[in-house]
C-alpha positions as CSV (number, residue, x, y, z in Angstrom):
1,M,-1.6,10.2,-13.7
2,K,1.1,10.3,-11.8
3,R,2.9,7.5,-10.4
4,Y,2.9,6.9,-6.6
5,E,4.8,4.4,-4.1
6,S,2.3,4.1,-1.0
7,I,3.8,2.1,2.1
8,I,1.4,1.2,4.5
9,I,2.8,-0.7,8.4
10,I,0.0,-2.7,9.9
11,N,-0.2,-3.7,13.4
12,T,1.4,-7.6,13.6
13,E,-0.7,-8.3,16.2
14,I,-3.5,-9.1,13.8
15,E,-2.9,-12.6,12.6
16,E,-1.3,-13.9,9.6
17,D,-3.8,-14.9,7.7
18,A,-5.8,-11.2,8.3
19,K,-2.6,-9.4,7.1
20,K,-2.8,-10.9,4.3
21,E,-6.3,-10.2,3.0
22,K,-5.8,-6.4,3.8
23,I,-3.5,-6.3,1.9
24,K,-5.4,-8.0,-0.3
25,Q,-8.8,-5.4,0.3
26,Y,-5.8,-3.2,-0.7
27,K,-4.8,-4.1,-3.7
28,N,-8.7,-4.6,-4.3
29,Y,-9.6,-0.7,-2.9
30,I,-6.9,1.6,-5.2
31,K,-7.7,-1.4,-8.7
32,E,-11.7,0.0,-8.3
33,L,-10.7,3.9,-7.1
34,T,-8.4,3.8,-10.1
35,N,-9.0,1.4,-13.2
36,A,-5.2,1.0,-13.0
37,K,-2.8,-3.0,-12.7
38,V,-1.7,-2.0,-9.5
39,G,2.0,-3.6,-8.4
40,V,2.5,-5.2,-4.8
41,Q,5.8,-6.1,-2.6
42,D,4.5,-8.2,0.9
43,L,7.7,-6.9,2.5
44,G,6.9,-9.0,5.8
45,K,6.9,-8.6,9.5
46,K,10.4,-6.0,10.4
47,T,11.6,-4.4,13.5
48,L,10.5,-0.2,13.7
49,A,13.1,2.4,14.2
50,Y,11.0,3.6,16.9
51,D,7.5,2.7,17.8
52,I,4.5,3.5,16.9
53,K,1.3,4.2,18.8
54,G,3.5,2.0,21.3
55,H,4.9,-0.8,18.1
56,K,8.4,-2.2,17.9
57,Q,6.9,-3.9,14.8
58,G,5.1,-4.1,11.6
59,Y,4.0,-5.9,8.8
60,Y,5.4,-3.5,5.4
61,A,3.6,-3.5,1.9
62,I,4.1,-1.3,-1.3
63,F,1.7,-0.6,-3.8
64,D,3.1,1.0,-6.8
65,C,0.5,2.9,-8.7
66,G,-1.2,5.7,-10.2
67,C,-3.4,8.2,-8.1
68,T,-5.0,11.5,-9.6
69,P,-4.7,13.6,-5.5
70,E,-8.2,13.0,-5.0
71,N,-7.5,9.2,-5.6
72,L,-4.9,9.7,-2.9
73,R,-7.1,10.8,-0.3
74,E,-9.2,8.8,-0.4
75,L,-6.7,6.1,0.0
76,E,-5.3,8.1,2.7
77,N,-9.1,8.5,4.6
78,K,-9.1,4.7,4.5
79,Y,-5.5,4.4,5.9
80,R,-6.3,6.9,8.8
81,A,-9.8,4.8,9.4
82,D,-8.3,1.0,9.5
83,K,-7.4,0.8,13.5
84,D,-4.3,-1.5,12.1
85,V,-2.7,0.4,10.2
86,I,-0.5,2.3,12.6
87,K,1.4,4.5,10.5
88,Y,1.2,4.7,5.9
89,M,3.4,7.1,3.7
90,N,2.5,7.6,-0.9
91,I,5.7,8.7,-2.4
92,E,5.7,10.3,-6.1
93,Q,7.3,8.8,-8.1
94,E,9.7,11.1,-10.4
95,E,7.7,9.2,-13.8
96,N,4.6,10.2,-14.3
97,Y,2.1,6.1,-14.2
98,F,2.0,4.1,-17.7
99,E,-0.3,1.0,-18.2
100,D,2.1,-0.3,-21.2
101,E,5.0,-1.0,-18.6
102,D,3.1,-1.6,-14.9
103,S,1.5,-4.3,-16.8
104,E,4.6,-6.5,-17.4
105,E,6.0,-5.5,-13.8
106,D,1.9,-6.7,-11.8
107,E,2.7,-9.7,-13.3
108,Q,6.1,-10.4,-12.7
109,E,5.6,-9.3,-9.2
110,M,1.8,-11.8,-8.5
């Protein structure tokens, strides 16, 4: 299983509670999809370098997870179907995913 950082930018026009809930839902979805721990970084609201679908700001979240190519395709399809996700990017990391290493990181980020 390869290690990925999955970055999403959420529409800032939805309520704060809805943004937090969406991040929680995606974390749980990735966890169920991959059967592995998922690290989350909530970076909050940021100004975009350029307009994306008419938005000047976005709410950033980064998920650190281990995925197979099939899992990644399913996750990308879910992002595409979500009208509140204005942009996403999945970046393959150099090191492979190891459950033992991430278990400590996951606990520290929570």
